[in-house]
N, C-alpha and C positions, 0 to 999 in steps of 0.2 A: 075724338071729342073728349072734353072737359069737362068735370061735374066738380060742383063744391058742396061740400054737404058738412053738417056741424056736429061735432061727436056730443052724443047724448048718454053716457057714461053716468051710471049713478053712484051716490055715496055722501058720507053724511058729512059735507063739506065743512060744516060748521065747525063741529070735533076738530077735524084733521084740524082747522085755520087754531082752536083755542091749543091743543095739546102742541103743535113746534112753532106756534106761535107765526101765523102767516099769514096772508089774506086769503079769506072765499075763493079768491079768484086763483091763486095762486095753489090751491089747494084743488081747486076744477082741475087744472094744469097737469098738476100730479098723476090724478084718477087716470085721465086721457092717454097717459105714459104708462098705464096699467099697473101705478104704481100701489098698492095696497097694503099690503102689510107693513106695519111699525116699523121694525128692523130694516126693515129696504126702502124706506122712507126716511127714516134717520140717515143710513148711509147714504143716501142722495144727494140728502140735502147738506148735511153733516161727517160724511166720510173721510178719515185721513190715515195718513199713514202706518196707522196705530190697525185698521183695517182692513191692513194686506193680509193675503192667507202666508202660511209658512212655506218658504219657497220648498223643502225638506217632502211637504206632500205631493209633489213633483215624481214622476218616474223618474228611476235614473240619478237623480239630485245629489245621495250619498254617495256611489260609486262615482260619480262625473268627478263631486269637490275633492276625494280623498284621491282618486289619479291625480288632477293637477296639484293638489297640496305635494303630494310625494315626488311629481315632477318639479316642481319651485324648490324643494329642500334639496334633490338630488343636482341640482342647477342644470338640467335637462334644459334645452332650446323649446319653446312652444311657438309657436305658430297659428294666426287664428287665420281665418279666409272666410270674409263675408261676401257681398253683394256690392253693388252701384248704385241702389238709388236711397232714399233719405235713412230708411230702415237698415239697411246694410254697413254705411257708414257709420251710422251713431249708432250698432249693435256693438261694430267692432272697437270704437273709439272706446263704449264703455267696457270692453274684456281687457281691452291693451293696456288703458290708463288706471283701472284696477291691479291689473297682475304684474305693473312697472312697478308700483308703490307697495305691490306683496314682494319685490325682490325677483321678480321671475326675469331671465332672458325670455325676452317675449318680441316679434315683429309681427307687422300686418302685413295679407295680401289681398287684393281687390281685384276682382275680375275686368278685361275688358269685355266693353259690353256685344262689341262690335268682331273685336276677333275670337274670343272665346266663349262668350256666351254669359249665361245665368249659372251662377254659384261655381262650388269645387269640379274642377276639371282634371281628368290624367293626366295632365301637363302637371298642372299644380302640385298631385304625389307626386310625381317626378322629381320637381321641383325641391319637394320637402324634403325627398331622398337624399340628393343630394348636396343639400344644405344643412344635413347632420339635426337634419329634426326630432325632436325625443317626442311631443305629442304635438296634434293639429286639432282644433278647436275651431269648426264652422258654427256661424252665426246668419243667422236667416237667410241658411239655404242649407242645404245636405242632407235633407229624408227624402231624396228623389237622386243622390250620386252616388250610384250602385257602383259604376264600374271605377270611380277615384275611390270611392271609399274601400273598395276592395283590392285594390294596385297598393295604398299605405298599409292595410292593415299585416297582406303578404309581407311587406318589407318591413315588417316589424315598429311601423311608426302608428300605437294607438291612435283612432279619430273619437271626440268626444264630439259629436251632433247637437247642436241646440238650435233648434225650428221651429217655427210656427205655422208651417204649411200644413194640408192636407196629407198624409201617406197615398199613395197610392194603393195600400191594399198589403205588399212586401213590404219589408223592410229592408235598407243596407245596413251590409254585415260589420256596422261599426262596433270598435268598444262598449263604448257607452250611447244611447240616444234619449236626449232630452227633450220632449215636445208633447205639448198636454195636449196634440189632436191623437199621439198615437194609441192604440186600442192597449185596456189596461192601465191606462195613467187617469188615475183620478182624484185629479187636483181639482179644485171647487170649479174654477175658471177658466175655459178652453179659448177664449179669444184672445188672448195677449199678442203682440207684435212680437218680431223678433228681436229689439231690444228691450221687451217687455221679460222675455225670457232671459235674454243675456242678461238681465238688471238681478234675475232672481236667480242665475245662476252665480255673481259677484255678494250676491248677498249672502246667500248659502256659504260659499269658501269662506266669506270671511268669518262665519261663526266656526268652520272646522277649522282654518288655523289658528286661532283663538283658542279653541277646546284642550287642556292643557293634559287630558288624559287620552289625545287623540294618538291613533296608531301609526300618523305620519308625522311625527315631531322630529326633525332633522338629527342625524346620528353625528354625533364629537366631530368625525371627521369631517363632513361633508357643510358647506354653506354655500346659502343660497349664491344667485347673480351678483345682491345688489344687499343690503341692509334695509328691511323691509319697513314702512313710517311706523308711526307710534300709533295705537289704537285710537287716541283722539282725532288725531289727522287723517285715519281710515275712516274713524264714523265720519268727518264732515265732507271727505273725498265722496264715499257715498251718498252724501244728503247731496254735494254737487252735480253727480253724475244723474239726479232726477231732472234735469232741464233736457236730456238727450233721448231718455225714457219720453218723457212727454212728447216734444216735439216728433219722434216717430212715432207713437201712438196717434198722433193725429194726421200725419204725414201718409200712414198707411193704410187710412181709411179701415180702422177696427171700429167694433162699436164702441163709444164711447159711455161705455156703463160696467156695475163693479168695481174692477181693480184700473180696468181702462179708464176711467174715469177720476179717481183717484189719481194715476201717475200722470193724465194729462193736467189735472188745476194743480197739484203740486209742481211739474213742470213749466209752468206757465208762472206760478210766483217765484222760480228761484230766477228764470230768464228774466223777471221785469226786475228783480232785485242784484241778482249777482252772475252777469251772462258772460256764455265765452268770448273770450276778447273778439276772434274771428263771427263770430255768431253779432256782436255788437258792429262790430266795422260793417260786418255785411247790410245789416239793418240800414245804418247811417249811408252807406249808398244809396239803398234804396227808398228815402226817404220815409223810414219808419221809425217810430218814437217806441223803444223796447219797454219802456217803463208800463207802457198801455197795451202791450203789445195782449191778441186775442187769439182762440184757434183758428178764426177766420184769416188772420194772417199770418200763421205762422202756415197754413194751408194753400195761399193763395200767395204768398211772398218770400218768405223763407226757402222752405220745402223745393219749389221749382227752380231757386238757385244752387241748390244742393245736387239735385238731382240733373240739373243740367249740364251737369262736369258729365258725371258717367254718360249721360245723353251724349254728348257729341264731342267730349275729349275722351279724359280718363276720371276714375270717380277719387283717383288720388287727390286730385285738386282740392276736393270738398275735404277729404280727411286731412290733409294737411292744413286746409284752415282752422280746420278745429285746434291742431296742435299745434302752430305756431305761435311764436312767443314775441318775435321781432315786429315793431310796429308798422316797416316800412313793405317787410313781406308781406304781413297781415293785408295792410288797403290794397298791395298788386293782385292779391288772391280775390278780393272781395270785388274788386272790379271787375276782374278777371269772369268772376264766375257770374257777375251781374250781367254783362255784357253777352257770355254764352247764354243766360235764359233770355235778353233779346233775342238774340239770333233763335235758337228753339221756339220763340213764340211765333215768329214769320212764317219760318217751317211747316208749322203749326195751321197757321191760319191760312196760307195758302191749298195746303192739302186736306183740310177740313173743308173749305168752299169744291175742290174738283171731286170730293166726297159726297154732299150733299149734291152736286150734280147729275153723280151716278144716282144716286138714290130717286131721283126725281125722274130720271128718265124710266123707271123701273116703276115709276106709277100707272093705276089702271084707273080714268078716272076720277084720277087726283089722293086717290088712296093707295099705299104702301102696304101689300098683303101678306110680305115675310113678316114673322114674329121673332123672327132672331136675323138681324140685320149682317149679313157678310159683305164687305167692300174691299176689291180687290186696289189696291195703288200702286204701282209697277216702281214709280219712282220716288213713294215719301221713302223718306228717311225712317229706318226702323223704328229709331229711337224715339219717336213719336207717336208710330201705331196707338198706342195703348188711351196717349190723350184723345188722340180724336176719335177713338173708339169711345173715349168717356164723355166726347161731346156729342158724338151722333145718338147714345144711352139716354143723354139729356135732353136732347132735342126730338124725340121719335118715341119718348116714354119704351122702349123695349130694349133686350140687352144689344151688344154690337162689337162686332169682331171686326178688326182690318187687317190686311194679310198686304206685304210687302214683300218685294224682291229684296233680299240679300246678299252678300256673300257666302254662305253656307246654305242657300236653298229660299225657299219660301216658308218667312216668317211671320205670324200671326201675334196681336195682342187683342184680348176682350172685356169688356165692363158689363155687370149685368145688373140688374135689378132686384127688388127684395124675393119678387117670384120664379127667380130660375137661380138653380146651383148649376153656374157654372163649368165649373170644373167637374161636376159630377156627370153633368149633359156630355162633355166631350170627353170624359175617360170611357163614356158608352160607346163612343165610337175609336178608340184608340187605334185601331189598325192604318185610321189616315193618319196618323202622326207620327215622326221620329223620335220628338221630345214632348212632354205635353207635363205642363205644372203649374201651382196656382190657389186658390179658395172660390170659396162661392162667387164673390164677387168679381173676382179678375182673374184671368188666367193667363199666359206667355207659353206658343209652342213654335214645332217648326213642323210640318208638313212634309209627307211622303209626295214625289212629284215623279211623275214619269217624262215630265217636259212642259207640256204647253201649262200655264201658269194659270189661263183664265179656264180651261176648264176644270185642272184641280182643283180651283177654287167655287166655282159652280157647284163641282160634288161635292164639298164641304158644306155650303149653305144646304144644300138641297138633303143631304144627309141628317143635318141638326134640325131641321123644319119638320122632316118629315116625322120626327118622333114625336112631333107635340102636338095634341087635339087642340082643333079651333079655339080660340080665345085663351087659351091656358096662361101665354105669358104677353100679350097682348089684346089688349080692351080697352078701354074708353078707359082715360085717367081721373081719379077722385083726387082730388084738394081735401082733404078733414082739415076744418076752421077747429081751433081750441075753443072760443068764443066771440061771439059776433058781441065786439065791444064797443059802444059812443065813445064820442071825444072827450066828453067829460070825465073820464075816468085814467085818462095817461094824463097822470100827474108824476112829478120827479119820483117822489116815494116809492111807487107803481116799477116805476123802469128800476131803479134800483134795487127794486124787489125781485127782479126778473133776473137779475146779476147772480143769485143764489141756484139757477137753475143752468148756469155755465158751467165748463167750457161746452160750446154745440157742435156735433156734427153726426158724423155717423151714428145710426141709433141712440141720438141724442139730439133730435130736430130743435130749432128753434120752434116756439110756438107760433100757431099761426089765428092772427084776429082777424074780424073783418068789420065791411060797414056796408051797410046799401043806401040806397038814396040819398047819396053825395051829390053834392053840388059843388061845381069846380067855379071859385069865383075869379083866382088867375091864375095863368100858365104862361110859364115863361121857357124857354129854353137858355142853357149856361153851362159853358166850359169852354178849354180850347178843342177841343175835338167835339162839341155840342152834345156829348154823351149824359148828361143830366137835366132832365124836367122837373121845374120845381114851381110849387102849385099852392094856392091858400082853399083848402077844402072846410064845407061846410054841411053837416050832418042834419039830419030832418028836425036834433030838435035844436037847431041853431047855434049850436056849440062849432067853432072854428078850429083850423090847426093847419100848419104849414105841412106840406106831404112832398117827400123827392123821389121819384123814380130814375134809378140808373140803369146802365145800356150802351150795345152799339148807339152809333149817330143813327143808322136807319130806324132801328128799334124804337128808342126818343122821338123820332121824328114822327112814326107810326101812332106811338101812343098820344104825342101831341094831338093830332091832327083827329084822332078819337076823342078827345076830352072836348074838345071845342066844336063839336057835332052832335055831342048826348047832353041832356036838358039834365039829364041822373045817370049815375056810374056806381058800381059796387065794387069796391077792392080788397084785397088783401094785404094783409102789412104786420109790420113788425112795432112796437113804440122804441124811440131813441130821445136823447137828451143831445142837441146842437151846443154846441159852446164855439160863440164870437166874442173877442177880445172881453171876456172877463162875463159876459151875458150868458148863462144857461136858459134854451128853451126848448119844449117838447115839443117834437113833433113825428111823424108817422115814414119810416122808409116803404115804400111801396111798392111789394112784390109782383102784383097780378092787377090786371083792372078790366071790367067786363063790362058792357052796357045793356 
């Protein structure tokens, strides 16, 4: 069941309004986000690059940048090992682009999701030895690559791990580890994505290379692989790289607060004004106008296309899209990624229906009693398991795990809610897994199996659910309303002011507005796929405003029937401006309808 409640947090909204020159309504929304202190409100509303923390506050940063600088200046070969998702691709691109500009001999190795699995593998360490690599730098992975790191280090290839995932307790025996979640790291913000850590690394490396008194200055007899760019060019490059940090921060669903909020906002600005050629063409192919790009567009359009390469073919396709300069090749890659994403959506839709069907068969009197949903889909492509788990989490409002058959055994992906730290839960039952990694909201693993997949997955479900007391992660869903807002307040000025709260995403969700006793004066279903319900709404004060509801054809039809049989409805909504033929009109985008 779902319950709507209104926040009742107290503050001097008028004082906040005057101090920050915002409306009392916006001040109230900030209080609902638990922003109270003057400095945190200032950072939230007006934070910029000057508010970023010193990268050298991160444990291992001094040592890591000095080792990298020595390797560059000695002409040693550097290999970057990334991952196959958006964060991993963007992290690798940030490191490779900066290091190349700094004069390094550097290349990139991304894993094949199906054949090799996540992150750095022993095979990659062996390749590095054969290729004469002098230094390995991981990004968005490495914190759990114990065997691979050990092989490299034993064979005299130092490894710098840059990662953002939770350590499992012990750490790999790398030369240097840079991960804000490792024990002993006092960096002020722990929730960076992999690209955020990678960007911090190149920021610090830039300062190390600039330092005239540094112990890593080149010897007269040693020259770098290539002459580095001038400092003004390096400064411009660091600025341009922010768009990849922003994309990865949004795509990896890390909390959009503190530094992540700054990275997302600044990245979107650069994506709008000076986008990567490949991203610009990909956006064009998908019908997206980059000059007006939002975090939602990155999360639902750009990132899925980048991810589709690693899911269904190879992440190298996405990486090449970012690197490519020739227009014909850029177009070819953009079309290919778009087509892969369409194929991924088809696979996901089919398996999602099967997952929901299996869960319905487990209901007793229409109730699903499991707090953590575990579904076995043996025929599903392993690359879409995480997407399906995310959809199930949203549908059932509880953590969900999807397990599939793969070439390397039973593999699973999970997505969790705020109330359950998934990676901690799984690590309490680590005897069930060959491999397991992730963070609070998402995980990936390979199960130990003695044969029968159904029995193995049933055991996983039983073990995880037995750990939880009743109602810990599965209870009536509460939707918190920021402000019950009559339609007369919805003016273009207020909608514009709400933009100060962007970018929206994990940890910084859109405000929720509500109005009850609404009369639907008109309702019509529109769109080629009949997925848009357009209405004319009137509140109890007699003020009218257009409203739209988007969803699947089935959902839109159900809502259409609902509003046509009810004399009054209540709605959750977000105000916006509809622009058509140069005419701008306020409207509300409806999130939920209740009779």
